[in-house]
Each structure stands twice: as C-alpha cells, then as structure tokens.
N, C-alpha and C positions, 0 to 999 in steps of 0.2 A: 439635501446634502449634495454638494458638488462631487462628482466622480473624479474629475481631474483637478489636481492641486498644483501641477507644474513643478513641485519640489523634487521630482525625480528626473527632470529633463537633462541633468548633467551626470546621470549614472549613479546617483546615490539614492538611498531610501532610509526610512526610519524603522528601527526595531521597535517592538512593543515597549521596551524600556526607555525609548526616546533617543538613544544614540543613533547617529547617522553613520551608515556604512555603504561601501560599494555594492552595487547590485550583483557583482561577480563574487562576492564574499561566500565562503563555504557554507556559512549558516543559512544564507538565503537559498543557496543551491539545495540544501537539505530540506528546508520546509517548502520550497517551491516544488520539489519533486514529490513531496507528500500531496500537495495541491493537484499536481498532474495525475497522480495515482487516484486521488479522490474523484477526479473528473472521469477517468476510465471506469472506475467502479460505478459511477452514476450512469454511464452508458450501459454497463452490464445490468444494473438494477432496472433500467428502463426497458430492457429487452427480454428479461427473464420473469417467469412467474415467481412470486415471493417464496414459494416452497423450494425452488431450485437455487435461491440465493439467501440462505438463512443468515441472520445477523447483519444484513446489508446496512441498515441504518446505524446499528451499533458500531460497525467497523468504520463507516464514514465519519461518524461523530468522534470516534477515538482518534482518527487521523487529524481532525481539526484540533482536538484537545492537545495532542502531542505536538502538532505544528505550532501551537501557541507557546509551548514550552521551548521549542527550538528557536522561536522568534524573540527570545529574551536574553539579553546579555547581563550576566551577574544575577543578583538577587532582586527581584522586583518588589516594589512597595505596594503591590496590589495582588489580589488573589488570582491564581491561575486555575483553569479547569482541572478537576481531578481525573485520574485515569480510571477506567473500568477494570478493576482488579480481577474480575471473573472472566473477562472476554477471552484471554489466551486459553484458559481451560475449556471454555465452550467451543472454541475453534478446534482444539485437540480432540474433544469428544466427537465433534462432527466429522473430522477427518477419519477417525477410527470407525465410525458408523459407515461412512461411504466405502472405506477400504474393505470392510467385511463383505460387501456386496460386489465390488469391482473385481474383474479378473486380475490375477497376479501379473505384475509388470516386470518383465525381464530385459527390456530393451528401452532405449530412448525413443520417445515418440515425437512426431512432427505435428505442430499445431495445424489446425484447419480441418479436422474431421467434421465439425459442425460450426456454423457461423457464430453461434453464441459461445461455444467453447474457445473459438479463436479470439473473441473479445476478452475472455477470461485469461488466456495466455498473454495477451498484450498487457493486461493489468498485472499479471504475475511478473513479467519482465521489468515493468516500471517499478514494481514493489522491490525487486532485487536491486535495482539502481538506487532506490530510496535507502535501502539498507546500506549500500556501499557509501552513499553520501553521509549518512548518519555516523557510520563507523569512522569515516575520514574526519568528520567534525569532532568525534570523540577522541581522536588522536591529538587534537589541539586544545579542546576544552571538554570538561566533563559533561557527558550526556547521560540522562537517566537510563539505567540498564533496562527498565521496563519498555522503553521505546525501541531499543535494539531487539529485544526478545519479541516484541509484538510484530515488527515488520518481518522478522525471520519466520515466525509461525504463520503470518498472513500469506507469505509467498507459498508455503507448503499447502495451506488451505486452498489457495487459488489453483494450484496445480491439480490437486485431487478433485476440486470442484469442476475443473475443465474436463477431467476424465469422467466424472459423474454425469455431466451434461451430455457428453458423447454417448455414454452407456444408456442413459435415459431416453435418448433420441435414436437409439439403434445405430449409431455411427461407430464402427469399430475403430480402435486406436490405429493411427497411421504410424506404423513402426518404421524407424529409421534403419535402413540397411546400408552400412558403410561399404564402399568399394575398396578392396585391398589389392 
C-alpha cells in the first residue's frame, strides 16, 4: 500500500464517506485533535506501568472509534465502530477510587511535579482542546452526545490520574500561589 497518494497536495482530503473537504475544515480539526490526543496517550502509556494507567488501550481504542464517527459526513452506507458504553462509568469509578486516597485539593496546581504526570497534563490539555473542537463541530452538525461526554470525562480522569501519579511517586502537588 502506498502511503502517499498526492490527492491532498492541494489542501483537500477525503472523509470516510468519500466527500472531499478542505484540510482546514472543522470536522478534520475535531478528529485530528483526537489523533493528537491519542498520540500523547501513547507516550503516557509507554512511560507508565500499566497499573498506573488503567484502561489505556480501551481509551485509545475509543478515541479511534469516535474519530471514525467524526470523519463521516451524513449517514454512511457501511458500519462504523460501536462505542464502549461502559467506559465512561469505568473512568468515573477510577476517578472516585483515586480521589478517596488523594489529599483534598483546595488550590490550582501547576503541572510538573513528576515527569510522568507532566505528560498526563499535556494529554489533559489536548483532551480539553478536543472537547472544544467537538463542541464547535456540534454547533454546525449533530455530533453524538456520547463523544462529548467521553472527552469531558476523559479530561477529568487525566487530571486526577496526574495527581495520582504525583502522589504515588512521592511528588507533592505544586500549588499555584497567585500574586495580588
């Protein structure tokens, strides 16, 4: 299979449904940011023991499934991957388990207490950008609510996971102290 097709050399690409669109189109920005997030999660998964990044593969797979839904205009004449209906609940339960152990947070924290948690914060901020892109797309065309819910919960999961990583490695939260 050839990797380069030259069909995008003039700033257009094909959606899964076959229509050609500008590479600057909001739909591409939405699923492209999912791809970027997935890459950051891959870095995180490669640097963490699996017990410190539960559901890593499920989360990455879900982003691919959701990205394929975002990459279709209209109703496709082919099957799209199904979403993992249990994953949001699993993320919520994990967040709750971590929060039971973590010290109460009363201030904003600065990323960077531990190198692995810093990667987690980068993924979290890309996740928030993904959410903004999907919400903006939803303002133009209907996007499945499951997608918006998932990225919102995933960013919460990544925030608490970053704190868990710091806590597990003995790195205290770096509290932001504003100057007034």
